[in-house]
C-alpha angles and dihedrals in degrees: 000000000000118000115255111241122209126214112250088213103052106356092244121143115280117213135173118274143121135277140177133238127208127209134184111198119175094333094317120119115213124184118190113196137192094032112169108247146150109249129197110235090210109044098014092233110161124218121192128185125252091248092054091046092052090049093049092047090048088052095047094047091050090047093051092049091050093048092046089052093049094047092054089061093054123089117242115233106209110302096322115142112249113229129197122191117198127184116209 
């Protein structure tokens, strides 16, 4: 039987689930969904492992670089904000 984990924040029960993380890099909003995490059933605090955090950060950094490279090739129209949508 798996060990019951308690949330360090509220002492609720922590179970496996998924979360999402939001980043804003150089004016670009990036949301990464379906990240494996341990979630507190009471306060909904999400805990991710160091390995998962490293992989998500690597993905976000690569995505930011690709978006910035693409944005540089697009003409600006006045002072309108450029938007790029990417489905992962």
